[in-house]
N, CA, C and O atoms as a Tripos MOL2 file, in Angstrom:
@<TRIPOS>MOLECULE
protein
  252   251    63     0     0
PROTEIN
NO_CHARGES

@<TRIPOS>ATOM
      1 N          78.3580  114.8510   87.6490 N.3       1 MET1
      2 CA         78.3670  114.7660   89.0990 C.3       1 MET1
      3 C          79.7710  114.3770   89.5550 C.2       1 MET1
      4 O          80.4230  113.5410   88.9300 O.2       1 MET1
      5 N          80.2170  114.9660   90.6090 N.am      2 ASN2
      6 CA         81.5460  114.7150   91.1440 C.3       2 ASN2
      7 C          81.4890  113.5480   92.1260 C.2       2 ASN2
      8 O          80.7250  113.5810   93.0900 O.2       2 ASN2
      9 N          82.3020  112.5120   91.8790 N.am      3 ASP3
     10 CA         82.3060  111.3230   92.7370 C.3       3 ASP3
     11 C          82.7450  111.6290   94.1610 C.2       3 ASP3
     12 O          82.3850  110.8970   95.0820 O.2       3 ASP3
     13 N          83.5080  112.6850   94.3600 N.am      4 GLU4
     14 CA         83.9690  113.0290   95.7030 C.3       4 GLU4
     15 C          82.8140  113.3910   96.6260 C.2       4 GLU4
     16 O          82.9320  113.2790   97.8460 O.2       4 GLU4
     17 N          81.7000  113.8230   96.0480 N.am      5 ASN5
     18 CA         80.5520  114.2260   96.8490 C.3       5 ASN5
     19 C          79.6890  113.0400   97.2660 C.2       5 ASN5
     20 O          78.8120  113.1790   98.1180 O.2       5 ASN5
     21 N          79.9310  111.8910   96.6750 N.am      6 LEU6
     22 CA         79.1380  110.7090   96.9940 C.3       6 LEU6
     23 C          79.7490  109.9860   98.1800 C.2       6 LEU6
     24 O          80.9700  109.8880   98.3030 O.2       6 LEU6
     25 N          78.8900  109.4830   99.0450 N.am      7 ASN7
     26 CA         79.3570  108.7150  100.1960 C.3       7 ASN7
     27 C          79.3540  107.2350   99.8210 C.2       7 ASN7
     28 O          78.5530  106.4580  100.3400 O.2       7 ASN7
     29 N          80.2500  106.8560   98.9220 N.am      8 VAL8
     30 CA         80.3210  105.4950   98.4220 C.3       8 VAL8
     31 C          81.6090  104.8590   98.9370 C.2       8 VAL8
     32 O          82.7010  105.3750   98.7000 O.2       8 VAL8
     33 N          81.4750  103.7330   99.6430 N.am      9 PRO9
     34 CA         82.6800  103.0860  100.1700 C.3       9 PRO9
     35 C          83.5030  102.4610   99.0450 C.2       9 PRO9
     36 O          82.9580  102.0970   98.0030 O.2       9 PRO9
     37 N          84.7760  102.3400   99.2490 N.am     10 ASN10
     38 CA         85.6580  101.6630   98.3020 C.3      10 ASN10
     39 C          85.8280  100.2270   98.7640 C.2      10 ASN10
     40 O          86.5430   99.9540   99.7270 O.2      10 ASN10
     41 N          85.1580   99.3050   98.0620 N.am     11 PHE11
     42 CA         85.2690   97.8970   98.3990 C.3      11 PHE11
     43 C          86.4940   97.3100   97.7190 C.2      11 PHE11
     44 O          86.8790   97.7360   96.6300 O.2      11 PHE11
     45 N          87.0970   96.3360   98.3670 N.am     12 SER12
     46 CA         88.2110   95.6250   97.7420 C.3      12 SER12
     47 C          87.6410   94.7180   96.6550 C.2      12 SER12
     48 O          86.4350   94.4790   96.5980 O.2      12 SER12
     49 N          88.5130   94.2260   95.8080 N.am     13 GLU13
     50 CA         88.0780   93.3270   94.7390 C.3      13 GLU13
     51 C          87.4210   92.0810   95.3340 C.2      13 GLU13
     52 O          86.4320   91.5820   94.7970 O.2      13 GLU13
     53 N          87.9630   91.5860   96.4290 N.am     14 ARG14
     54 CA         87.4120   90.3990   97.1010 C.3      14 ARG14
     55 C          86.0010   90.6640   97.6210 C.2      14 ARG14
     56 O          85.1100   89.8270   97.4770 O.2      14 ARG14
     57 N          85.8080   91.8240   98.2180 N.am     15 GLU15
     58 CA         84.4980   92.1780   98.7600 C.3      15 GLU15
     59 C          83.4720   92.3170   97.6460 C.2      15 GLU15
     60 O          82.3300   91.8810   97.7890 O.2      15 GLU15
     61 N          83.8750   92.9220   96.5410 N.am     16 VAL16
     62 CA         82.9770   93.0710   95.3940 C.3      16 VAL16
     63 C          82.5950   91.6970   94.8570 C.2      16 VAL16
     64 O          81.4310   91.4660   94.5300 O.2      16 VAL16
     65 N          83.5550   90.7860   94.7620 N.am     17 ARG17
     66 CA         83.2610   89.4290   94.2710 C.3      17 ARG17
     67 C          82.2800   88.7100   95.1880 C.2      17 ARG17
     68 O          81.3870   88.0120   94.7070 O.2      17 ARG17
     69 N          82.4330   88.8690   96.5090 N.am     18 MET18
     70 CA         81.5010   88.2230   97.4490 C.3      18 MET18
     71 C          80.0780   88.7270   97.2280 C.2      18 MET18
     72 O          79.1350   87.9380   97.1730 O.2      18 MET18
     73 N          79.9310   90.0330   97.1020 N.am     19 ILE19
     74 CA         78.6020   90.6150   96.9120 C.3      19 ILE19
     75 C          78.0300   90.1990   95.5640 C.2      19 ILE19
     76 O          76.8520   89.8480   95.4810 O.2      19 ILE19
     77 N          78.8370   90.2300   94.5080 N.am     20 GLU20
     78 CA         78.3590   89.8370   93.1850 C.3      20 GLU20
     79 C          77.9800   88.3610   93.1500 C.2      20 GLU20
     80 O          77.0220   87.9860   92.4750 O.2      20 GLU20
     81 N          78.7170   87.5260   93.8640 N.am     21 THR21
     82 CA         78.3840   86.1040   93.9330 C.3      21 THR21
     83 C          77.0260   85.9100   94.5940 C.2      21 THR21
     84 O          76.2140   85.1190   94.1160 O.2      21 THR21
     85 N          76.7730   86.6190   95.6800 N.am     22 CYS22
     86 CA         75.4710   86.5310   96.3500 C.3      22 CYS22
     87 C          74.3570   86.9980   95.4220 C.2      22 CYS22
     88 O          73.2930   86.3790   95.3760 O.2      22 CYS22
     89 N          74.5820   88.0680   94.6920 N.am     23 ARG23
     90 CA         73.5720   88.5750   93.7560 C.3      23 ARG23
     91 C          73.2930   87.5670   92.6490 C.2      23 ARG23
     92 O          72.1410   87.3640   92.2670 O.2      23 ARG23
     93 N          74.3500   86.9340   92.1300 N.am     24 THR24
     94 CA         74.1840   85.9290   91.0820 C.3      24 THR24
     95 C          73.4020   84.7400   91.6140 C.2      24 THR24
     96 O          72.4930   84.2440   90.9490 O.2      24 THR24
     97 N          73.7510   84.2820   92.8100 N.am     25 LEU25
     98 CA         73.0200   83.1690   93.4170 C.3      25 LEU25
     99 C          71.5530   83.5240   93.6130 C.2      25 LEU25
    100 O          70.6770   82.6940   93.3690 O.2      25 LEU25
    101 N          71.2800   84.7410   94.0490 N.am     26 ALA26
    102 CA         69.8990   85.1750   94.2560 C.3      26 ALA26
    103 C          69.1350   85.1960   92.9380 C.2      26 ALA26
    104 O          67.9620   84.8240   92.8970 O.2      26 ALA26
    105 N          69.7850   85.6260   91.8670 N.am     27 ALA27
    106 CA         69.1280   85.6800   90.5580 C.3      27 ALA27
    107 C          68.8180   84.2810   90.0380 C.2      27 ALA27
    108 O          67.8300   84.0840   89.3310 O.2      27 ALA27
    109 N          69.6590   83.3140   90.3880 N.am     28 ASN28
    110 CA         69.4820   81.9460   89.9050 C.3      28 ASN28
    111 C          68.6210   81.0860   90.8200 C.2      28 ASN28
    112 O          68.2500   79.9740   90.4440 O.2      28 ASN28
    113 N          68.3020   81.5680   91.9940 N.am     29 ASP29
    114 CA         67.5060   80.8090   92.9590 C.3      29 ASP29
    115 C          66.4470   81.7150   93.5740 C.2      29 ASP29
    116 O          66.6310   82.2260   94.6790 O.2      29 ASP29
    117 N          65.3240   81.9180   92.8530 N.am     30 PRO30
    118 CA         64.2910   82.8290   93.3550 C.3      30 PRO30
    119 C          63.7610   82.4490   94.7360 C.2      30 PRO30
    120 O          63.3750   83.3290   95.5050 O.2      30 PRO30
    121 N          63.7360   81.1630   95.0630 N.am     31 VAL31
    122 CA         63.2280   80.7200   96.3570 C.3      31 VAL31
    123 C          64.1430   81.1990   97.4830 C.2      31 VAL31
    124 O          63.6630   81.6230   98.5340 O.2      31 VAL31
    125 N          65.4510   81.1330   97.2680 N.am     32 GLY32
    126 CA         66.4020   81.5390   98.2910 C.3      32 GLY32
    127 C          66.8210   82.9980   98.1860 C.2      32 GLY32
    128 O          67.6790   83.4560   98.9410 O.2      32 GLY32
    129 N          66.2190   83.7290   97.2520 N.am     33 ALA33
    130 CA         66.6330   85.1120   97.0010 C.3      33 ALA33
    131 C          66.4640   86.0040   98.2270 C.2      33 ALA33
    132 O          67.3070   86.8640   98.4800 O.2      33 ALA33
    133 N          65.3980   85.8140   98.9880 N.am     34 SER34
    134 CA         65.1890   86.6850  100.1530 C.3      34 SER34
    135 C          66.2710   86.4490  101.2100 C.2      34 SER34
    136 O          66.7320   87.3930  101.8520 O.2      34 SER34
    137 N          66.6750   85.1840  101.3890 N.am     35 ASP35
    138 CA         67.7630   84.8930  102.3310 C.3      35 ASP35
    139 C          69.0680   85.5300  101.8620 C.2      35 ASP35
    140 O          69.8050   86.1120  102.6570 O.2      35 ASP35
    141 N          69.3430   85.4140  100.5710 N.am     36 LEU36
    142 CA         70.5680   86.0000  100.0380 C.3      36 LEU36
    143 C          70.5280   87.5190  100.0880 C.2      36 LEU36
    144 O          71.5630   88.1590  100.2770 O.2      36 LEU36
    145 N          69.3520   88.1020   99.9210 N.am     37 ALA37
    146 CA         69.2300   89.5610  100.0240 C.3      37 ALA37
    147 C          69.6050   90.0180  101.4280 C.2      37 ALA37
    148 O          70.2560   91.0500  101.5960 O.2      37 ALA37
    149 N          69.1970   89.2520  102.4350 N.am     38 MET38
    150 CA         69.5690   89.5920  103.8140 C.3      38 MET38
    151 C          71.0770   89.4450  104.0220 C.2      38 MET38
    152 O          71.6950   90.2590  104.7090 O.2      38 MET38
    153 N          71.6660   88.4040  103.4280 N.am     39 ILE39
    154 CA         73.1120   88.2070  103.5330 C.3      39 ILE39
    155 C          73.8490   89.3680  102.8740 C.2      39 ILE39
    156 O          74.8180   89.8860  103.4300 O.2      39 ILE39
    157 N          73.3920   89.7780  101.6880 N.am     40 ILE40
    158 CA         74.0160   90.9040  100.9830 C.3      40 ILE40
    159 C          73.9290   92.1640  101.8260 C.2      40 ILE40
    160 O          74.9110   92.8950  101.9540 O.2      40 ILE40
    161 N          72.7610   92.4250  102.4020 N.am     41 ALA41
    162 CA         72.5810   93.6270  103.2220 C.3      41 ALA41
    163 C          73.5120   93.5990  104.4340 C.2      41 ALA41
    164 O          74.1330   94.6090  104.7660 O.2      41 ALA41
    165 N          73.6090   92.4540  105.0860 N.am     42 LYS42
    166 CA         74.4760   92.3330  106.2620 C.3      42 LYS42
    167 C          75.9460   92.4790  105.8740 C.2      42 LYS42
    168 O          76.7030   93.1840  106.5420 O.2      42 LYS42
    169 N          76.3460   91.8080  104.7910 N.am     43 LEU43
    170 CA         77.7200   91.9190  104.3100 C.3      43 LEU43
    171 C          78.0660   93.3610  103.9800 C.2      43 LEU43
    172 O          79.1180   93.8640  104.3720 O.2      43 LEU43
    173 N          77.1750   94.0170  103.2570 N.am     44 SER44
    174 CA         77.4090   95.4120  102.8790 C.3      44 SER44
    175 C          77.5410   96.2840  104.1130 C.2      44 SER44
    176 O          78.4140   97.1490  104.1800 O.2      44 SER44
    177 N          76.6720   96.0560  105.0890 N.am     45 SER45
    178 CA         76.7070   96.8310  106.3230 C.3      45 SER45
    179 C          78.0290   96.6220  107.0560 C.2      45 SER45
    180 O          78.6370   97.5800  107.5340 O.2      45 SER45
    181 N          78.4680   95.3790  107.1430 N.am     46 LEU46
    182 CA         79.7260   95.0730  107.8210 C.3      46 LEU46
    183 C          80.9210   95.6550  107.0760 C.2      46 LEU46
    184 O          81.8570   96.1670  107.6880 O.2      46 LEU46
    185 N          80.8800   95.5710  105.7530 N.am     47 LEU47
    186 CA         81.9880   96.0970  104.9590 C.3      47 LEU47
    187 C          82.0760   97.6060  105.0870 C.2      47 LEU47
    188 O          83.1670   98.1590  105.2270 O.2      47 LEU47
    189 N          80.9370   98.2700  105.0400 N.am     48 ILE48
    190 CA         80.9110   99.7270  105.1510 C.3      48 ILE48
    191 C          81.3680  100.1530  106.5350 C.2      48 ILE48
    192 O          82.0920  101.1370  106.6810 O.2      48 ILE48
    193 N          80.9430   99.4110  107.5510 N.am     49 GLY49
    194 CA         81.3230   99.7380  108.9230 C.3      49 GLY49
    195 C          82.7310   99.2980  109.2780 C.2      49 GLY49
    196 O          83.2410   99.6340  110.3470 O.2      49 GLY49
    197 N          83.3620   98.5470  108.3850 N.am     50 GLY50
    198 CA         84.7180   98.0800  108.6360 C.3      50 GLY50
    199 C          84.7910   96.9900  109.6840 C.2      50 GLY50
    200 O          85.8550   96.7510  110.2560 O.2      50 GLY50
    201 N          83.6720   96.3230  109.9460 N.am     51 GLU51
    202 CA         83.6370   95.3160  111.0000 C.3      51 GLU51
    203 C          83.9380   93.9110  110.4930 C.2      51 GLU51
    204 O          84.1480   92.9950  111.2890 O.2      51 GLU51
    205 N          83.9600   93.7360  109.1800 N.am     52 LEU52
    206 CA         84.2020   92.4100  108.6280 C.3      52 LEU52
    207 C          85.7020   92.1910  108.5160 C.2      52 LEU52
    208 O          86.3950   92.9250  107.8110 O.2      52 LEU52
    209 N          86.1990   91.1790  109.2170 N.am     53 GLU53
    210 CA         87.6260   90.8980  109.2070 C.3      53 GLU53
    211 C          87.9290   89.8660  108.1370 C.2      53 GLU53
    212 O          87.1230   88.9730  107.8740 O.2      53 GLU53
    213 N          89.0700   89.9920  107.5360 N.am     54 ASP54
    214 CA         89.5280   89.0270  106.5520 C.3      54 ASP54
    215 C          89.9170   87.7510  107.2880 C.2      54 ASP54
    216 O          90.7320   87.7900  108.2100 O.2      54 ASP54
    217 N          89.3420   86.6270  106.8910 N.am     55 ALA55
    218 CA         89.6090   85.3600  107.5740 C.3      55 ALA55
    219 C          91.0580   84.9170  107.4090 C.2      55 ALA55
    220 O          91.5340   84.0640  108.1580 O.2      55 ALA55
    221 N          91.7600   85.4850  106.4380 N.am     56 THR56
    222 CA         93.1490   85.0920  106.2260 C.3      56 THR56
    223 C          94.1080   85.8660  107.1120 C.2      56 THR56
    224 O          95.2810   85.5070  107.2150 O.2      56 THR56
    225 N          93.6260   86.9250  107.7530 N.am     57 GLU57
    226 CA         94.4840   87.7010  108.6350 C.3      57 GLU57
    227 C          94.5900   87.0040  109.9850 C.2      57 GLU57
    228 O          93.5800   86.5350  110.5120 O.2      57 GLU57
    229 N          95.7880   86.9250  110.5580 N.am     58 PRO58
    230 CA         95.9300   86.2730  111.8620 C.3      58 PRO58
    231 C          95.2030   87.0610  112.9490 C.2      58 PRO58
    232 O          95.2050   88.2920  112.9620 O.2      58 PRO58
    233 N          94.5940   86.3240  113.8430 N.am     59 ASP59
    234 CA         93.8830   86.9340  114.9610 C.3      59 ASP59
    235 C          94.8950   87.3140  116.0370 C.2      59 ASP59
    236 O          95.7580   86.5140  116.3960 O.2      59 ASP59
    237 N          94.7860   88.5190  116.5420 N.am     60 ALA60
    238 CA         95.7320   89.0030  117.5490 C.3      60 ALA60
    239 C          95.6520   88.1840  118.8350 C.2      60 ALA60
    240 O          96.6300   88.0960  119.5780 O.2      60 ALA60
    241 N          94.4880   87.5830  119.1000 N.am     61 ASP61
    242 CA         94.3060   86.8120  120.3260 C.3      61 ASP61
    243 C          94.7290   85.3540  120.1830 C.2      61 ASP61
    244 O          94.7850   84.6240  121.1720 O.2      61 ASP61
    245 N          95.0260   84.9280  118.9600 N.am     62 SER62
    246 CA         95.3640   83.5210  118.7690 C.3      62 SER62
    247 C          96.7900   83.2500  119.2350 C.2      62 SER62
    248 O          97.6500   84.1290  119.1800 O.2      62 SER62
    249 N          97.0310   82.0210  119.6950 N.am     63 PRO63
    250 CA         98.3660   81.6780  120.2280 C.3      63 PRO63
    251 C          99.4370   81.6510  119.1530 C.2      63 PRO63
    252 O         100.6010   81.3800  119.4470 O.2      63 PRO63
@<TRIPOS>BOND
     1     1     2 1
     2     2     3 1
     3     3     4 2
     4     3     5 am
     5     5     6 1
     6     6     7 1
     7     7     8 2
     8     7     9 am
     9     9    10 1
    10    10    11 1
    11    11    12 2
    12    11    13 am
    13    13    14 1
    14    14    15 1
    15    15    16 2
    16    15    17 am
    17    17    18 1
    18    18    19 1
    19    19    20 2
    20    19    21 am
    21    21    22 1
    22    22    23 1
    23    23    24 2
    24    23    25 am
    25    25    26 1
    26    26    27 1
    27    27    28 2
    28    27    29 am
    29    29    30 1
    30    30    31 1
    31    31    32 2
    32    31    33 am
    33    33    34 1
    34    34    35 1
    35    35    36 2
    36    35    37 am
    37    37    38 1
    38    38    39 1
    39    39    40 2
    40    39    41 am
    41    41    42 1
    42    42    43 1
    43    43    44 2
    44    43    45 am
    45    45    46 1
    46    46    47 1
    47    47    48 2
    48    47    49 am
    49    49    50 1
    50    50    51 1
    51    51    52 2
    52    51    53 am
    53    53    54 1
    54    54    55 1
    55    55    56 2
    56    55    57 am
    57    57    58 1
    58    58    59 1
    59    59    60 2
    60    59    61 am
    61    61    62 1
    62    62    63 1
    63    63    64 2
    64    63    65 am
    65    65    66 1
    66    66    67 1
    67    67    68 2
    68    67    69 am
    69    69    70 1
    70    70    71 1
    71    71    72 2
    72    71    73 am
    73    73    74 1
    74    74    75 1
    75    75    76 2
    76    75    77 am
    77    77    78 1
    78    78    79 1
    79    79    80 2
    80    79    81 am
    81    81    82 1
    82    82    83 1
    83    83    84 2
    84    83    85 am
    85    85    86 1
    86    86    87 1
    87    87    88 2
    88    87    89 am
    89    89    90 1
    90    90    91 1
    91    91    92 2
    92    91    93 am
    93    93    94 1
    94    94    95 1
    95    95    96 2
    96    95    97 am
    97    97    98 1
    98    98    99 1
    99    99   100 2
   100    99   101 am
   101   101   102 1
   102   102   103 1
   103   103   104 2
   104   103   105 am
   105   105   106 1
   106   106   107 1
   107   107   108 2
   108   107   109 am
   109   109   110 1
   110   110   111 1
   111   111   112 2
   112   111   113 am
   113   113   114 1
   114   114   115 1
   115   115   116 2
   116   115   117 am
   117   117   118 1
   118   118   119 1
   119   119   120 2
   120   119   121 am
   121   121   122 1
   122   122   123 1
   123   123   124 2
   124   123   125 am
   125   125   126 1
   126   126   127 1
   127   127   128 2
   128   127   129 am
   129   129   130 1
   130   130   131 1
   131   131   132 2
   132   131   133 am
   133   133   134 1
   134   134   135 1
   135   135   136 2
   136   135   137 am
   137   137   138 1
   138   138   139 1
   139   139   140 2
   140   139   141 am
   141   141   142 1
   142   142   143 1
   143   143   144 2
   144   143   145 am
   145   145   146 1
   146   146   147 1
   147   147   148 2
   148   147   149 am
   149   149   150 1
   150   150   151 1
   151   151   152 2
   152   151   153 am
   153   153   154 1
   154   154   155 1
   155   155   156 2
   156   155   157 am
   157   157   158 1
   158   158   159 1
   159   159   160 2
   160   159   161 am
   161   161   162 1
   162   162   163 1
   163   163   164 2
   164   163   165 am
   165   165   166 1
   166   166   167 1
   167   167   168 2
   168   167   169 am
   169   169   170 1
   170   170   171 1
   171   171   172 2
   172   171   173 am
   173   173   174 1
   174   174   175 1
   175   175   176 2
   176   175   177 am
   177   177   178 1
   178   178   179 1
   179   179   180 2
   180   179   181 am
   181   181   182 1
   182   182   183 1
   183   183   184 2
   184   183   185 am
   185   185   186 1
   186   186   187 1
   187   187   188 2
   188   187   189 am
   189   189   190 1
   190   190   191 1
   191   191   192 2
   192   191   193 am
   193   193   194 1
   194   194   195 1
   195   195   196 2
   196   195   197 am
   197   197   198 1
   198   198   199 1
   199   199   200 2
   200   199   201 am
   201   201   202 1
   202   202   203 1
   203   203   204 2
   204   203   205 am
   205   205   206 1
   206   206   207 1
   207   207   208 2
   208   207   209 am
   209   209   210 1
   210   210   211 1
   211   211   212 2
   212   211   213 am
   213   213   214 1
   214   214   215 1
   215   215   216 2
   216   215   217 am
   217   217   218 1
   218   218   219 1
   219   219   220 2
   220   219   221 am
   221   221   222 1
   222   222   223 1
   223   223   224 2
   224   223   225 am
   225   225   226 1
   226   226   227 1
   227   227   228 2
   228   227   229 am
   229   229   230 1
   230   230   231 1
   231   231   232 2
   232   231   233 am
   233   233   234 1
   234   234   235 1
   235   235   236 2
   236   235   237 am
   237   237   238 1
   238   238   239 1
   239   239   240 2
   240   239   241 am
   241   241   242 1
   242   242   243 1
   243   243   244 2
   244   243   245 am
   245   245   246 1
   246   246   247 1
   247   247   248 2
   248   247   249 am
   249   249   250 1
   250   250   251 1
   251   251   252 2
@<TRIPOS>SUBSTRUCTURE
     1 MET1         2 RESIDUE 1 A MET
     2 ASN2         6 RESIDUE 1 A ASN
     3 ASP3        10 RESIDUE 1 A ASP
     4 GLU4        14 RESIDUE 1 A GLU
     5 ASN5        18 RESIDUE 1 A ASN
     6 LEU6        22 RESIDUE 1 A LEU
     7 ASN7        26 RESIDUE 1 A ASN
     8 VAL8        30 RESIDUE 1 A VAL
     9 PRO9        34 RESIDUE 1 A PRO
    10 ASN10       38 RESIDUE 1 A ASN
    11 PHE11       42 RESIDUE 1 A PHE
    12 SER12       46 RESIDUE 1 A SER
    13 GLU13       50 RESIDUE 1 A GLU
    14 ARG14       54 RESIDUE 1 A ARG
    15 GLU15       58 RESIDUE 1 A GLU
    16 VAL16       62 RESIDUE 1 A VAL
    17 ARG17       66 RESIDUE 1 A ARG
    18 MET18       70 RESIDUE 1 A MET
    19 ILE19       74 RESIDUE 1 A ILE
    20 GLU20       78 RESIDUE 1 A GLU
    21 THR21       82 RESIDUE 1 A THR
    22 CYS22       86 RESIDUE 1 A CYS
    23 ARG23       90 RESIDUE 1 A ARG
    24 THR24       94 RESIDUE 1 A THR
    25 LEU25       98 RESIDUE 1 A LEU
    26 ALA26      102 RESIDUE 1 A ALA
    27 ALA27      106 RESIDUE 1 A ALA
    28 ASN28      110 RESIDUE 1 A ASN
    29 ASP29      114 RESIDUE 1 A ASP
    30 PRO30      118 RESIDUE 1 A PRO
    31 VAL31      122 RESIDUE 1 A VAL
    32 GLY32      126 RESIDUE 1 A GLY
    33 ALA33      130 RESIDUE 1 A ALA
    34 SER34      134 RESIDUE 1 A SER
    35 ASP35      138 RESIDUE 1 A ASP
    36 LEU36      142 RESIDUE 1 A LEU
    37 ALA37      146 RESIDUE 1 A ALA
    38 MET38      150 RESIDUE 1 A MET
    39 ILE39      154 RESIDUE 1 A ILE
    40 ILE40      158 RESIDUE 1 A ILE
    41 ALA41      162 RESIDUE 1 A ALA
    42 LYS42      166 RESIDUE 1 A LYS
    43 LEU43      170 RESIDUE 1 A LEU
    44 SER44      174 RESIDUE 1 A SER
    45 SER45      178 RESIDUE 1 A SER
    46 LEU46      182 RESIDUE 1 A LEU
    47 LEU47      186 RESIDUE 1 A LEU
    48 ILE48      190 RESIDUE 1 A ILE
    49 GLY49      194 RESIDUE 1 A GLY
    50 GLY50      198 RESIDUE 1 A GLY
    51 GLU51      202 RESIDUE 1 A GLU
    52 LEU52      206 RESIDUE 1 A LEU
    53 GLU53      210 RESIDUE 1 A GLU
    54 ASP54      214 RESIDUE 1 A ASP
    55 ALA55      218 RESIDUE 1 A ALA
    56 THR56      222 RESIDUE 1 A THR
    57 GLU57      226 RESIDUE 1 A GLU
    58 PRO58      230 RESIDUE 1 A PRO
    59 ASP59      234 RESIDUE 1 A ASP
    60 ALA60      238 RESIDUE 1 A ALA
    61 ASP61      242 RESIDUE 1 A ASP
    62 SER62      246 RESIDUE 1 A SER
    63 PRO63      250 RESIDUE 1 A PRO
């Protein structure tokens, strides 16, 4: 299968680590897994949509 045909976003290393950390936490905490699953879904959605801003980047509106 040709990867060019897949609609798979290219996550940065930082973004991949955030998602993997949430998955690891969910695997180690079955009680909180559903909450973490929602966080993973939201993070993935924001990353794919390009709406998640890097907290280290200066805000254009800041003084």
